[in-house]
MIVOBA-784862 format. One record per residue: residue in three letters; y negated, x negated, z negated of N, C-alpha, C, O in turn. Coordinates in nm, 3 decimals. Atoms other than C-alpha are relative to their C-alpha. Example, Ala and Ser with C-alpha at 12.3 -4.5 7.8 and 13.67 -1.06 7.14 Angstrom:
! MIVOBA-784862
REC / ALA / 0.119 / -0.089 / 0.000 / 0.450 / -1.230 / -0.780 / -0.120 / -0.090 / 0.000 / -0.118 / -0.194 / -0.066 $
REC / SER / 0.119 / 0.082 / 0.006 / 0.106 / -1.367 / -0.714 / -0.109 / 0.077 / -0.073 / -0.220 / 0.026 / -0.090 $
! end
This chain:
! MIVOBA-784862
REC / MET / -0.120 / 0.058 / 0.056 / 3.515 / 2.043 / 15.378 / 0.121 / 0.091 / 0.021 / 0.230 / 0.042 / 0.050 $
REC / LYS / -0.111 / -0.093 / -0.016 / 3.729 / 2.360 / 15.401 / 0.062 / -0.013 / 0.139 / 0.184 / -0.012 / 0.152 $
REC / ASN / -0.052 / 0.013 / -0.136 / 3.759 / 2.323 / 15.780 / 0.081 / -0.127 / 0.017 / 0.181 / -0.128 / 0.089 $
REC / THR / -0.072 / 0.126 / -0.007 / 3.870 / 1.961 / 15.739 / 0.138 / 0.014 / -0.063 / 0.236 / -0.035 / -0.007 $
REC / ILE / -0.128 / -0.020 / 0.067 / 4.145 / 2.062 / 15.495 / 0.091 / 0.088 / 0.086 / 0.210 / 0.059 / 0.100 $
REC / ILE / -0.080 / -0.087 / -0.086 / 4.262 / 2.342 / 15.725 / 0.050 / -0.077 / 0.122 / 0.163 / -0.058 / 0.165 $
REC / GLN / -0.044 / 0.083 / -0.112 / 4.272 / 2.094 / 16.015 / 0.115 / -0.091 / -0.042 / 0.212 / -0.107 / 0.033 $
REC / GLN / -0.109 / 0.085 / 0.051 / 4.486 / 1.859 / 15.802 / 0.127 / 0.082 / -0.019 / 0.237 / 0.036 / 0.013 $
REC / GLN / -0.116 / -0.086 / 0.022 / 4.714 / 2.149 / 15.709 / 0.067 / 0.036 / 0.133 / 0.189 / 0.033 / 0.144 $
REC / LYS / -0.055 / -0.033 / -0.132 / 4.757 / 2.251 / 16.073 / 0.071 / -0.120 / 0.061 / 0.172 / -0.104 / 0.129 $
REC / LYS / -0.063 / 0.123 / -0.050 / 4.838 / 1.890 / 16.162 / 0.137 / -0.021 / -0.065 / 0.234 / -0.056 / 0.003 $
REC / VAL / -0.128 / 0.012 / 0.071 / 5.112 / 1.878 / 15.895 / 0.099 / 0.104 / 0.054 / 0.216 / 0.074 / 0.074 $
REC / CYS / -0.086 / -0.106 / -0.054 / 5.249 / 2.209 / 16.025 / 0.052 / -0.037 / 0.139 / 0.171 / -0.025 / 0.166 $
REC / ASP / -0.039 / 0.038 / -0.136 / 5.250 / 2.090 / 16.387 / 0.102 / -0.113 / -0.002 / 0.201 / -0.110 / 0.071 $
REC / LYS / -0.087 / 0.117 / 0.010 / 5.415 / 1.760 / 16.292 / 0.141 / 0.039 / -0.042 / 0.239 / -0.023 / 0.001 $
REC / ASN / -0.129 / -0.037 / 0.058 / 5.696 / 1.938 / 16.107 / 0.062 / 0.127 / 0.058 / 0.172 / 0.166 / 0.019 $
REC / GLY / -0.053 / -0.119 / -0.066 / 5.740 / 2.248 / 16.323 / -0.010 / 0.128 / -0.082 / 0.066 / 0.222 / -0.060 $
REC / SER / 0.021 / -0.119 / 0.082 / 5.616 / 2.498 / 16.067 / -0.115 / 0.083 / 0.055 / -0.214 / 0.027 / 0.102 $
REC / PRO / 0.119 / -0.081 / -0.027 / 5.394 / 2.794 / 16.143 / -0.106 / -0.028 / -0.107 / -0.072 / -0.064 / -0.220 $
REC / PHE / 0.108 / 0.015 / 0.098 / 5.055 / 2.767 / 15.974 / -0.022 / 0.133 / -0.072 / -0.043 / 0.236 / -0.009 $
REC / VAL / 0.028 / -0.118 / 0.082 / 5.012 / 3.013 / 15.686 / -0.099 / -0.046 / -0.107 / -0.064 / -0.121 / -0.199 $
REC / GLU / 0.108 / 0.046 / 0.089 / 4.683 / 2.966 / 15.504 / 0.028 / 0.034 / -0.146 / 0.091 / 0.135 / -0.177 $
REC / SER / 0.000 / -0.025 / 0.144 / 4.662 / 2.938 / 15.126 / -0.147 / 0.014 / -0.041 / -0.211 / -0.085 / -0.077 $
REC / PRO / 0.142 / -0.020 / 0.030 / 4.319 / 3.092 / 15.061 / -0.037 / -0.051 / -0.140 / 0.042 / -0.043 / -0.234 $
REC / THR / 0.043 / 0.062 / 0.126 / 4.119 / 2.926 / 14.784 / -0.011 / 0.097 / -0.116 / -0.008 / 0.055 / -0.232 $
REC / PHE / 0.012 / -0.098 / 0.109 / 4.085 / 3.251 / 14.588 / 0.137 / 0.046 / -0.051 / 0.145 / 0.119 / -0.149 $
REC / LEU / -0.134 / -0.033 / 0.047 / 4.464 / 3.288 / 14.558 / 0.052 / -0.110 / -0.091 / -0.010 / -0.216 / -0.103 $
REC / LYS / -0.053 / 0.093 / 0.100 / 4.684 / 3.110 / 14.304 / 0.131 / -0.065 / 0.044 / 0.206 / -0.013 / 0.126 $
REC / VAL / -0.130 / 0.068 / -0.008 / 4.968 / 2.861 / 14.297 / 0.057 / -0.001 / -0.141 / -0.016 / 0.018 / -0.239 $
REC / GLY / -0.062 / 0.031 / 0.128 / 5.216 / 2.807 / 14.019 / 0.011 / -0.150 / -0.005 / 0.071 / -0.211 / 0.084 $
REC / ILE / 0.002 / 0.146 / 0.005 / 5.169 / 2.449 / 13.905 / 0.038 / -0.048 / -0.140 / -0.001 / 0.012 / -0.240 $
REC / ALA / -0.038 / 0.059 / 0.128 / 5.320 / 2.234 / 13.632 / -0.112 / -0.090 / -0.049 / -0.178 / -0.158 / 0.030 $
REC / LEU / 0.105 / 0.084 / 0.058 / 5.082 / 2.060 / 13.396 / 0.024 / -0.148 / 0.026 / -0.070 / -0.227 / 0.028 $
REC / ASN / -0.029 / 0.142 / -0.022 / 5.262 / 1.731 / 13.466 / -0.059 / -0.054 / 0.130 / -0.065 / -0.175 / 0.150 $
REC / VAL / 0.063 / 0.044 / -0.125 / 5.097 / 1.721 / 13.810 / -0.132 / -0.071 / -0.031 / -0.168 / -0.167 / 0.037 $
REC / LYS / 0.128 / 0.060 / 0.038 / 4.767 / 1.635 / 13.638 / 0.016 / -0.141 / -0.056 / -0.080 / -0.219 / -0.057 $
REC / CYS / -0.025 / 0.129 / 0.066 / 4.928 / 1.331 / 13.470 / 0.021 / -0.115 / 0.096 / 0.027 / -0.231 / 0.053 $
REC / GLY / -0.022 / 0.105 / -0.097 / 4.983 / 1.138 / 13.792 / 0.147 / -0.038 / 0.017 / 0.178 / -0.138 / 0.082 $
REC / LEU / -0.143 / 0.023 / -0.013 / 5.363 / 1.155 / 13.765 / 0.042 / 0.021 / 0.146 / -0.009 / 0.110 / 0.213 $
REC / ILE / -0.051 / -0.017 / -0.136 / 5.550 / 1.111 / 14.095 / 0.151 / 0.008 / -0.003 / 0.213 / -0.042 / -0.098 $
REC / PRO / 0.060 / -0.061 / -0.118 / 5.702 / 1.239 / 14.309 / -0.062 / 0.135 / -0.032 / -0.041 / 0.190 / -0.139 $
REC / ILE / 0.054 / -0.135 / 0.010 / 5.510 / 1.559 / 14.362 / 0.080 / 0.088 / 0.095 / 0.098 / 0.055 / 0.212 $
REC / ASN / -0.085 / -0.093 / -0.074 / 5.723 / 1.850 / 14.479 / -0.072 / 0.132 / 0.018 / -0.146 / 0.176 / -0.069 $
REC / GLY / 0.053 / -0.134 / -0.023 / 5.620 / 2.179 / 14.633 / 0.099 / 0.083 / 0.079 / 0.166 / 0.032 / 0.169 $
REC / LEU / -0.082 / -0.094 / -0.077 / 5.810 / 2.482 / 14.756 / -0.075 / 0.131 / 0.009 / -0.150 / 0.169 / -0.081 $
REC / ARG / 0.075 / -0.123 / -0.023 / 5.682 / 2.805 / 14.901 / 0.091 / 0.119 / 0.025 / 0.171 / 0.122 / 0.118 $
REC / TYR / -0.063 / -0.130 / -0.019 / 5.821 / 3.153 / 14.857 / -0.098 / 0.088 / 0.076 / -0.208 / 0.043 / 0.111 $
REC / GLN / 0.092 / -0.094 / -0.065 / 5.669 / 3.458 / 15.025 / -0.120 / 0.025 / -0.092 / -0.102 / 0.041 / -0.212 $
REC / PRO / 0.116 / -0.036 / 0.082 / 5.311 / 3.523 / 14.906 / 0.016 / 0.141 / -0.055 / 0.074 / 0.229 / 0.009 $
REC / GLU / -0.010 / -0.131 / 0.064 / 5.286 / 3.815 / 14.667 / -0.120 / 0.022 / -0.091 / -0.153 / -0.065 / -0.172 $
REC / GLY / 0.113 / -0.032 / 0.086 / 4.989 / 3.984 / 14.502 / -0.113 / -0.102 / 0.018 / -0.161 / -0.123 / 0.130 $
REC / ASP / 0.108 / 0.098 / -0.007 / 4.727 / 3.720 / 14.416 / 0.052 / -0.143 / 0.004 / -0.020 / -0.237 / -0.030 $
REC / ALA / -0.062 / 0.132 / -0.004 / 4.967 / 3.428 / 14.466 / 0.034 / -0.041 / 0.143 / 0.069 / 0.042 / 0.227 $
REC / THR / -0.030 / 0.056 / -0.132 / 5.021 / 3.201 / 14.768 / 0.149 / -0.014 / 0.024 / 0.192 / -0.025 / 0.139 $
REC / GLY / -0.143 / 0.027 / -0.011 / 5.393 / 3.162 / 14.697 / 0.036 / -0.143 / -0.032 / 0.154 / -0.177 / -0.041 $
REC / TRP / -0.025 / 0.141 / 0.028 / 5.354 / 2.791 / 14.618 / 0.030 / -0.024 / -0.148 / -0.034 / 0.032 / -0.237 $
REC / PHE / -0.031 / 0.054 / 0.132 / 5.516 / 2.627 / 14.315 / 0.003 / -0.151 / 0.013 / 0.073 / -0.205 / 0.099 $
REC / ILE / 0.020 / 0.144 / -0.013 / 5.423 / 2.265 / 14.256 / 0.027 / -0.066 / -0.134 / -0.020 / -0.018 / -0.238 $
REC / TRP / -0.029 / 0.075 / 0.122 / 5.553 / 2.014 / 14.001 / 0.015 / -0.147 / 0.033 / 0.030 / -0.185 / 0.149 $
REC / ALA / -0.016 / 0.145 / -0.016 / 5.578 / 1.640 / 13.946 / 0.127 / -0.046 / -0.072 / 0.172 / 0.016 / -0.168 $
REC / GLY / -0.119 / 0.057 / 0.062 / 5.879 / 1.428 / 13.862 / 0.127 / 0.039 / 0.074 / 0.125 / 0.111 / 0.173 $
REC / GLU / -0.131 / -0.019 / -0.064 / 6.247 / 1.436 / 13.948 / 0.063 / 0.135 / -0.031 / 0.140 / 0.187 / 0.049 $
REC / GLU / -0.068 / -0.121 / 0.046 / 6.345 / 1.749 / 13.756 / -0.092 / 0.122 / -0.001 / -0.209 / 0.113 / -0.038 $
REC / LEU / 0.070 / -0.128 / 0.010 / 6.239 / 2.111 / 13.786 / 0.045 / 0.066 / -0.129 / 0.164 / 0.095 / -0.146 $
REC / SER / -0.033 / -0.056 / 0.131 / 6.226 / 2.257 / 13.436 / 0.038 / 0.147 / 0.009 / -0.010 / 0.220 / 0.095 $
REC / GLU / -0.039 / -0.141 / 0.012 / 6.391 / 2.586 / 13.344 / -0.091 / 0.077 / -0.097 / -0.080 / 0.198 / -0.110 $
REC / ASP / 0.090 / -0.060 / 0.097 / 6.120 / 2.652 / 13.082 / -0.088 / 0.105 / 0.069 / -0.155 / 0.073 / 0.168 $
REC / PRO / 0.081 / -0.105 / -0.065 / 5.951 / 2.986 / 13.166 / -0.151 / -0.029 / -0.002 / -0.227 / 0.034 / 0.072 $
REC / GLU / 0.143 / 0.034 / 0.005 / 5.614 / 2.830 / 13.076 / -0.031 / -0.132 / 0.072 / -0.140 / -0.187 / 0.056 $
REC / PHE / 0.017 / 0.125 / -0.073 / 5.662 / 2.523 / 13.299 / -0.114 / 0.009 / 0.101 / -0.193 / -0.085 / 0.117 $
REC / PHE / 0.106 / -0.019 / -0.099 / 5.433 / 2.666 / 13.568 / -0.113 / 0.084 / -0.059 / -0.090 / 0.181 / -0.131 $
REC / VAL / 0.118 / -0.077 / 0.039 / 5.080 / 2.786 / 13.502 / -0.071 / 0.043 / 0.129 / -0.066 / -0.028 / 0.229 $
REC / PRO / 0.074 / -0.043 / -0.120 / 4.869 / 2.988 / 13.749 / -0.130 / -0.079 / 0.014 / -0.199 / -0.106 / -0.084 $
REC / LEU / 0.123 / 0.075 / -0.027 / 4.585 / 2.798 / 13.914 / -0.050 / 0.041 / 0.138 / 0.027 / 0.044 / 0.234 $
REC / HIS / 0.058 / -0.031 / -0.131 / 4.348 / 2.900 / 14.193 / 0.003 / -0.124 / 0.089 / -0.019 / -0.236 / 0.042 $
REC / VAL / -0.007 / 0.109 / -0.097 / 4.386 / 2.688 / 14.505 / -0.126 / -0.085 / -0.003 / -0.120 / -0.207 / 0.012 $
REC / GLU / 0.126 / 0.074 / -0.002 / 4.019 / 2.592 / 14.485 / -0.006 / -0.110 / -0.106 / -0.082 / -0.205 / -0.089 $
REC / HIS / 0.002 / 0.101 / 0.105 / 4.088 / 2.391 / 14.166 / 0.092 / -0.118 / 0.028 / 0.090 / -0.217 / -0.046 $
REC / LEU / -0.093 / 0.108 / -0.031 / 4.355 / 2.174 / 14.329 / -0.072 / -0.127 / 0.045 / -0.015 / -0.236 / 0.036 $
REC / THR / 0.074 / 0.120 / -0.039 / 4.086 / 1.939 / 14.459 / -0.021 / -0.092 / -0.119 / -0.031 / -0.214 / -0.104 $
REC / ARG / 0.015 / 0.080 / 0.121 / 4.043 / 1.824 / 14.099 / 0.135 / -0.038 / -0.060 / 0.149 / -0.146 / -0.118 $
REC / TRP / -0.132 / 0.024 / 0.058 / 4.408 / 1.848 / 13.994 / 0.079 / -0.103 / 0.078 / 0.131 / -0.199 / 0.021 $
REC / CYS / -0.085 / 0.087 / -0.082 / 4.582 / 1.680 / 14.286 / -0.034 / 0.021 / 0.148 / 0.036 / 0.095 / 0.217 $
REC / PRO / 0.042 / -0.022 / -0.138 / 4.400 / 1.660 / 14.620 / 0.105 / -0.043 / 0.103 / 0.100 / 0.003 / 0.218 $
REC / ALA / -0.102 / 0.048 / -0.094 / 4.700 / 1.484 / 14.780 / 0.090 / 0.111 / 0.052 / 0.152 / 0.097 / 0.158 $
REC / ILE / -0.089 / -0.108 / -0.045 / 4.888 / 1.814 / 14.805 / -0.068 / 0.096 / 0.096 / 0.001 / 0.174 / 0.163 $
REC / LEU / 0.073 / -0.096 / -0.083 / 4.617 / 2.003 / 14.993 / 0.046 / 0.005 / 0.146 / 0.055 / 0.114 / 0.202 $
REC / PRO / -0.044 / -0.008 / -0.139 / 4.738 / 1.903 / 15.342 / 0.130 / 0.077 / 0.022 / 0.160 / 0.117 / 0.134 $
REC / TYR / -0.131 / -0.065 / -0.013 / 5.077 / 2.065 / 15.272 / -0.005 / 0.151 / -0.025 / 0.094 / 0.221 / -0.001 $
REC / LEU / 0.007 / -0.140 / 0.041 / 4.953 / 2.406 / 15.160 / -0.008 / 0.100 / 0.114 / -0.013 / 0.221 / 0.090 $
REC / GLY / -0.004 / -0.088 / -0.116 / 4.947 / 2.547 / 15.513 / 0.142 / 0.024 / 0.051 / 0.164 / 0.106 / 0.140 $
REC / LEU / -0.139 / -0.022 / -0.040 / 5.326 / 2.521 / 15.545 / 0.040 / 0.143 / -0.033 / -0.004 / 0.200 / -0.133 $
REC / ALA / -0.040 / -0.139 / 0.014 / 5.489 / 2.860 / 15.582 / 0.100 / 0.020 / -0.115 / 0.160 / -0.077 / -0.161 $
REC / PRO / -0.104 / -0.028 / 0.098 / 5.710 / 3.031 / 15.323 / 0.136 / -0.050 / 0.051 / 0.168 / -0.038 / 0.169 $
REC / GLY / -0.128 / 0.059 / -0.035 / 6.051 / 2.864 / 15.318 / -0.007 / -0.151 / 0.017 / 0.095 / -0.216 / 0.035 $
REC / TRP / 0.018 / 0.144 / -0.018 / 5.907 / 2.514 / 15.346 / -0.020 / -0.069 / -0.134 / -0.068 / -0.010 / -0.231 $
REC / ARG / 0.012 / 0.084 / 0.120 / 5.913 / 2.234 / 15.089 / -0.061 / -0.134 / 0.038 / -0.058 / -0.174 / 0.154 $
REC / PHE / 0.044 / 0.138 / -0.021 / 5.752 / 1.894 / 15.049 / 0.026 / -0.081 / -0.125 / 0.037 / -0.028 / -0.236 $
REC / LEU / -0.011 / 0.097 / 0.109 / 5.798 / 1.585 / 14.836 / -0.084 / -0.119 / 0.044 / -0.063 / -0.175 / 0.151 $
REC / ILE / 0.085 / 0.116 / -0.032 / 5.533 / 1.312 / 14.828 / -0.003 / -0.095 / -0.119 / 0.001 / -0.054 / -0.235 $
REC / ALA / 0.011 / 0.106 / 0.101 / 5.512 / 0.983 / 14.641 / -0.071 / -0.117 / 0.065 / -0.010 / -0.197 / 0.134 $
REC / GLY / 0.078 / 0.105 / -0.064 / 5.232 / 0.752 / 14.747 / 0.002 / 0.021 / 0.151 / -0.039 / 0.126 / 0.200 $
REC / GLU / -0.008 / -0.009 / -0.146 / 5.290 / 0.681 / 15.118 / 0.125 / 0.074 / 0.048 / 0.134 / 0.108 / 0.166 $
REC / TYR / -0.123 / -0.069 / -0.037 / 5.633 / 0.849 / 15.114 / -0.026 / 0.150 / 0.014 / -0.096 / 0.210 / -0.068 $
REC / GLU / 0.017 / -0.143 / -0.026 / 5.647 / 1.201 / 15.258 / 0.130 / 0.055 / 0.056 / 0.189 / -0.002 / 0.148 $
REC / ASP / -0.115 / -0.072 / -0.056 / 5.936 / 1.439 / 15.315 / -0.038 / 0.148 / 0.003 / -0.080 / 0.204 / -0.097 $
REC / VAL / 0.034 / -0.142 / -0.019 / 5.880 / 1.790 / 15.453 / 0.120 / 0.064 / 0.069 / 0.168 / 0.012 / 0.170 $
REC / TRP / -0.116 / -0.064 / -0.061 / 6.164 / 2.030 / 15.530 / 0.001 / 0.150 / -0.026 / -0.062 / 0.201 / -0.119 $
REC / TYR / -0.017 / -0.144 / 0.011 / 6.257 / 2.392 / 15.580 / 0.123 / 0.028 / -0.085 / 0.228 / -0.034 / -0.065 $
REC / ASP / -0.110 / -0.037 / 0.089 / 6.477 / 2.548 / 15.311 / 0.015 / 0.151 / 0.004 / -0.052 / 0.224 / -0.068 $
REC / GLU / -0.020 / -0.143 / -0.021 / 6.601 / 2.888 / 15.422 / 0.034 / 0.073 / -0.129 / 0.005 / 0.192 / -0.143 $
REC / SER / -0.040 / -0.066 / 0.125 / 6.738 / 2.957 / 15.073 / -0.120 / 0.052 / -0.079 / -0.104 / 0.143 / -0.161 $
REC / LEU / 0.119 / -0.050 / 0.069 / 6.380 / 3.004 / 14.947 / -0.031 / 0.143 / 0.041 / -0.082 / 0.221 / -0.039 $
REC / LEU / 0.023 / -0.136 / -0.049 / 6.357 / 3.316 / 15.160 / 0.117 / 0.091 / -0.034 / 0.098 / 0.210 / -0.058 $
REC / GLU / -0.119 / -0.077 / 0.036 / 6.712 / 3.429 / 15.088 / -0.005 / 0.045 / -0.145 / 0.040 / 0.155 / -0.177 $
REC / THR / 0.010 / -0.033 / 0.142 / 6.644 / 3.423 / 14.713 / -0.082 / 0.126 / -0.020 / -0.045 / 0.213 / -0.098 $
REC / VAL / 0.085 / -0.118 / 0.010 / 6.367 / 3.677 / 14.755 / 0.075 / 0.122 / 0.051 / 0.072 / 0.228 / -0.011 $
REC / THR / -0.075 / -0.111 / -0.058 / 6.586 / 3.895 / 14.977 / 0.112 / 0.043 / -0.093 / 0.134 / 0.162 / -0.113 $
REC / SER / -0.111 / -0.032 / 0.090 / 6.881 / 3.873 / 14.736 / -0.048 / 0.075 / -0.123 / 0.012 / 0.175 / -0.161 $
REC / SER / 0.048 / -0.066 / 0.121 / 6.678 / 3.967 / 14.431 / -0.054 / 0.139 / 0.031 / -0.043 / 0.230 / -0.051 $
REC / THR / 0.049 / -0.132 / -0.039 / 6.516 / 4.256 / 14.619 / 0.117 / 0.095 / 0.024 / 0.114 / 0.210 / -0.017 $
REC / THR / -0.117 / -0.082 / -0.027 / 6.853 / 4.384 / 14.736 / 0.069 / 0.039 / -0.129 / 0.111 / 0.154 / -0.145 $
REC / GLU / -0.063 / -0.030 / 0.129 / 6.998 / 4.358 / 14.384 / -0.078 / 0.106 / -0.077 / -0.019 / 0.195 / -0.137 $
REC / SER / 0.081 / -0.094 / 0.078 / 6.706 / 4.548 / 14.231 / -0.001 / 0.140 / 0.061 / -0.022 / 0.239 / -0.010 $
REC / THR / -0.001 / -0.131 / -0.063 / 6.729 / 4.828 / 14.487 / 0.141 / 0.057 / 0.010 / 0.159 / 0.175 / 0.043 $
REC / GLY / -0.138 / -0.045 / -0.002 / 7.107 / 4.847 / 14.470 / 0.059 / 0.010 / 0.139 / 0.164 / 0.072 / 0.157 $
REC / GLU / -0.052 / -0.005 / -0.138 / 7.152 / 4.803 / 14.846 / 0.099 / -0.112 / 0.024 / 0.153 / -0.124 / 0.134 $
! end
């Protein structure tokens, strides 16, 4: 099954012009509890991986909450039970986003996701 998911991820990457960057099952995503409720659309964005995290943040609905507890950590391996529809998108590289709702799919590169990391690093180092 893992090879099939990786093949799907590579296909999504090829279709959209993204490099493939694996999200290993032992690493974590940040995910909103509302994803489990079946709310649509489902949104995902990927920052640079760090520590035990893939860099992915996933939520459902139109609005991204500012609540610091909106996202909970979840190992990638548990996404098959939470929301298997997002698995094909988890190979997209940092800086990529997706939005899915049933048959609707939008995948795009958002350079600002990488700039945010650079900006906060520069601010913290005083450079």
